[in-house]
C-alpha positions in Angstrom: -44.7 26.6 64.9 -44.0 30.4 64.2 -45.4 31.6 67.5 -43.9 28.6 69.2 -40.5 30.0 68.4 -41.5 33.5 69.7 -42.8 32.1 73.0 -39.5 30.3 73.7 -37.8 33.6 73.7 -34.9 32.5 75.9 -33.6 29.8 73.3 -32.0 30.9 70.0 -34.6 30.4 67.2 -32.0 28.6 65.0 -31.4 26.1 67.7 -35.2 25.6 68.0 -35.5 25.0 64.2 -32.5 22.8 64.1 -34.2 20.5 66.7 -37.4 20.6 65.0 -35.9 19.5 61.8 -34.0 16.8 63.7 -37.4 15.7 65.2 -39.1 15.4 61.7 -36.1 13.7 60.0 -35.6 11.1 62.6 -39.2 10.1 62.4 -41.2 11.3 59.3 -44.2 9.3 60.0 -44.9 10.9 63.5 -42.5 13.6 63.6 -45.2 16.4 63.0 -47.3 15.0 65.9 -44.1 15.5 68.0 -43.8 18.9 67.0 -47.3 19.6 67.9 -46.7 18.0 71.4 -43.9 20.5 71.8 -46.4 23.3 70.9 -48.9 22.1 73.5 -46.2 21.8 76.0 -44.6 25.4 75.6 -47.3 27.6 74.0 -49.4 29.5 76.5 -50.8 32.6 74.6 -54.5 31.9 73.7 -54.1 33.4 70.0 -51.2 31.2 69.5 -53.0 28.1 70.9 -55.9 28.7 68.6 -53.4 29.1 65.6 -51.8 25.9 66.5 -55.0 24.2 66.8 -56.0 25.4 63.2 -52.8 24.0 61.9 -53.3 20.8 63.6 -56.9 20.4 62.4 -55.9 21.0 58.8 -53.0 18.2 59.2 -55.4 15.7 60.7 -58.4 16.2 58.6 -56.8 16.6 55.0 -54.9 13.4 53.9 -53.3 15.2 51.1 -51.7 17.8 53.5 -50.4 14.9 55.8 -48.9 13.1 52.6 -47.4 16.3 51.5 -45.8 17.0 54.8 -44.4 13.4 55.0 -43.1 13.4 51.4 -41.4 16.9 52.1 -39.7 15.4 55.3 -38.7 12.1 53.7 -37.1 13.4 50.5 -35.7 16.8 51.4 -32.1 17.1 52.4 -31.9 17.8 56.2 -29.7 21.0 55.5 -32.0 22.4 52.8 -35.1 21.8 55.0 -33.4 23.5 57.9 -32.5 26.6 55.7 -35.9 26.9 54.3 -37.7 26.9 57.8 -35.1 29.3 59.0 -35.2 31.8 56.2 -38.9 31.5 55.2 -40.7 30.8 58.4 -38.4 32.5 60.9 -36.7 35.4 59.0 -39.2 36.3 56.4 -42.5 35.7 58.6 -41.6 35.9 62.2 -38.9 38.6 62.2 -39.5 40.1 58.6 -43.1 41.2 58.8 -42.7 43.6 61.8 -39.4 44.9 60.3 -40.9 45.4 56.9 -43.9 47.2 58.3 -41.7 49.6 60.3 -39.6 50.3 57.3 -42.4 50.8 55.1 -43.7 53.6 57.4 -40.2 55.2 57.8 -39.6 55.3 54.1 -43.2 55.8 53.0 -43.1 52.9 50.6 -44.3 49.4 50.4 -41.5 46.9 51.3 -42.5 43.6 49.6 -42.4 40.3 51.0 -40.0 39.2 48.2 -39.0 40.7 44.7 -38.0 39.5 41.3 -34.3 40.2 40.5 -33.8 40.2 36.9 -29.9 40.8 36.4 -27.2 38.7 34.9 -23.6 37.9 35.6 -22.7 41.3 34.0 -24.2 43.0 37.2 -22.9 40.6 39.6 -21.6 43.2 42.0 -24.8 45.0 41.7 -26.7 41.8 42.5 -24.5 41.3 45.6 -25.4 45.0 46.8 -29.1 44.5 46.2 -29.4 41.3 48.0 -27.6 42.8 51.2 -29.9 45.8 50.9 -33.0 43.4 50.7 -31.8 41.6 53.8 -31.4 45.0 55.8 -35.0 45.6 54.8 -36.3 42.4 56.3 -36.7 40.6 52.8 -35.4 37.0 53.1 -37.0 35.6 49.7 -35.7 36.7 46.3 -36.9 35.3 43.0 -33.9 35.2 40.5 -34.6 35.0 36.8 -31.0 33.8 36.1 -29.2 30.8 37.5 -25.7 31.7 36.5 -23.0 29.8 38.5 -21.4 33.0 39.2 -24.2 33.7 41.6 -22.9 30.8 44.0 -20.8 33.2 46.0 -23.9 35.3 46.7 -25.9 32.2 47.8 -23.0 31.2 50.2 -22.5 34.7 51.5 -26.3 35.3 52.1 -27.2 32.0 53.6 -30.2 33.7 55.5 -31.9 34.5 52.3 -33.8 32.0 50.3 -33.4 32.2 46.6 -36.1 30.9 44.3 -34.2 30.5 41.0 -35.9 30.2 37.7 -34.1 27.8 35.4 -34.5 25.3 32.7 -34.1 21.5 33.2 -31.1 21.6 30.7 -29.0 23.6 33.1 -29.3 21.1 36.0 -26.8 18.4 35.8 -26.2 16.1 38.9 -23.1 18.0 39.7 -24.9 21.4 39.7 -27.7 19.8 41.9 -25.2 18.5 44.5 -23.5 21.9 44.6 -27.0 23.6 45.2 -27.7 21.0 48.1 -24.4 22.1 49.7 -25.3 25.8 49.7 -28.9 24.7 50.7 -30.7 28.1 50.5 -31.7 27.7 46.8 -35.0 26.3 45.5 -34.7 25.6 41.9 -38.0 26.6 40.0 -38.0 24.7 36.7 -39.7 26.4 33.7 -41.5 23.3 32.2 -44.7 23.1 30.0 -43.7 19.7 28.4 -46.2 17.2 27.5 -47.5 14.6 29.9 -44.9 12.4 31.2 -41.9 14.1 29.7 -40.3 15.2 33.0 -36.5 14.8 31.8 -33.5 13.3 33.6 -32.8 16.6 35.6 -35.8 16.1 37.8 -34.4 12.9 38.9 -31.2 14.7 39.7 -33.0 17.1 41.8 -34.8 14.3 43.7 -31.7 12.3 44.3 -29.9 15.3 45.7 -32.5 16.2 48.2 -33.3 19.6 46.8 -36.4 21.3 47.6 -37.8 22.3 44.1 -40.8 23.3 42.1 -42.1 23.8 38.6 -43.0 26.9 36.8 -45.7 26.3 34.1 -46.4 28.9 31.6 -50.3 28.8 31.3 -52.7 30.1 28.8 -56.3 29.6 27.6 -55.0 26.8 25.2 -53.1 24.5 27.7 -54.5 25.2 31.3 -56.7 22.1 31.2 -53.7 19.7 30.1 -51.3 21.1 32.7 -53.8 20.9 35.6 -54.6 17.2 34.9 -53.2 14.2 36.6 -51.1 12.8 33.5 -49.0 16.1 33.8 -49.1 16.4 37.6 -48.5 13.0 38.9 -45.1 12.5 37.2 -43.9 15.8 38.6 -45.0 14.7 42.2 -43.3 11.4 41.8 -40.1 13.0 40.7 -40.0 15.2 43.9 -41.7 18.5 42.9 -43.4 20.2 45.8 -45.0 23.3 44.3 -46.1 24.5 40.9 -46.4 28.1 39.9 -49.0 28.3 37.1 -48.0 31.7 35.5 -50.3 33.7 33.2 -49.5 37.0 31.5 -51.5 40.2 31.8 -50.8 40.6 28.1 -52.5 37.4 27.2 -56.2 37.6 26.5 -57.0 34.9 28.9 -60.9 34.2 29.1 -62.1 35.5 32.4 -64.4 32.5 32.8 -61.6 30.1 32.1 -59.4 32.0 34.7 -61.9 31.2 37.4 -62.0 27.7 36.2 -58.2 27.5 36.4 -58.2 28.7 40.1 -61.0 26.1 40.9 -59.0 23.4 39.5 -55.9 24.5 41.5 -57.9 24.6 44.7 -59.1 21.0 43.9 -55.5 19.8 43.3 -54.5 21.2 46.7 -57.3 19.2 48.3 -56.7 15.8 46.4 -53.0 15.7 45.7 -49.9 16.1 47.9 -48.9 19.3 46.0 -49.1 23.1 46.3 -50.2 24.8 42.9 -50.2 28.5 42.9 -51.5 31.0 40.2 -49.2 33.9 39.7 -49.5 36.7 37.0 -46.9 38.6 35.3 -47.2 41.9 33.6 -44.9 41.0 30.6 -45.2 38.3 28.0 -43.9 34.9 28.8 -41.9 32.3 26.9 -41.2 28.6 27.4 -37.7 29.5 28.6 -37.9 32.9 30.2 -40.2 34.4 32.5 -39.8 37.9 34.2 -41.6 41.0 35.1 -43.6 41.9 38.4 -45.2 38.8 39.8 -48.7 39.0 41.5 -50.1 36.2 43.6 -53.8 36.2 44.3 -55.2 33.6 46.7 -58.3 33.0 48.7 -57.7 32.1 52.4 -60.7 31.5 54.7 -63.0 33.2 52.3 -60.9 36.3 52.1 -58.9 37.3 48.9 -55.3 38.2 49.2 -53.1 39.9 46.4 -49.3 40.0 46.9 -47.2 41.8 44.5 -43.4 40.8 43.9 -42.0 43.9 41.9 -39.2 43.3 39.5 -35.8 44.9 39.8 -34.1 44.9 36.3 -31.2 46.7 34.5 -33.5 49.4 33.4 -34.9 50.4 36.9 -32.0 49.7 39.0 -29.2 51.7 37.4 -27.6 54.0 40.1 -30.5 53.4 42.4 -31.0 51.6 45.8 -34.0 49.2 46.6 -35.8 51.9 48.5 -35.6 54.2 45.4 -36.7 51.2 43.1 -39.7 50.2 45.3 -40.9 53.9 45.4 -41.2 53.6 41.7 -43.7 50.8 42.2 -46.0 52.8 44.5 
């Protein structure tokens, strides 16, 4: 799909994405197949054809992936789905990768795919400036550790940035969920490690409003088996959660062997359930209501290990500095 948009260079990408979303929403059962047909018709580049074929093979041979795609299409608000594809697929991946690489060379830093912004309403003006700088650097995904209502004007101003907002379930009333659906470029990430089945009413509000959202599960050597088991996962899937960040802390003495088993279990979930669990590590202690610090995602794709770091921008390291200066400190 990404290279399909590049090949159709004479048509505005936002127009193409809008039509793809229309196709998917009009017929969730066979919409993906119609998008594949569009690719077969318009894509001519051999590498792009090979990539498209790989995507098709995965879709048709893995029932969990097919169910995931259909659940996503059925239950996600059209405007939210449109923004997610525009911001993550088009802006962050298609256009953002080359731009970030060029600027990384220019400034001799590593411009990240995304970063963690840990500032509150007291630094609202600074948050707005940093988000604008991020967009100029080709960063179109930002993890926010605060979900203050004062940030809504930033969501609205930077509609081409996808905000993944860490929050607690108590903050999400039906009114708040509908407001987030209207701005449509926010993915709430609910910090939740409750006992099996205790999903709370807020997840129902999220599902009813059509928001794309996920769960953040603080994970340690004592609870990892419980929070990766069906009694914990299935109620979350039924309530509309689409992904789960299993977050461990580098400061926690996690048994190395159990960490391997955790990663194997997450891979098994991806194959068996319509869900996307990911393991992230933070460099600070974590709690049941607050997670911050630099996030590191380590995943194996096609037998190759990838490690992606999302640096933290906070009150201490951002004072009087722009993003370029802050990122240099992470080198």
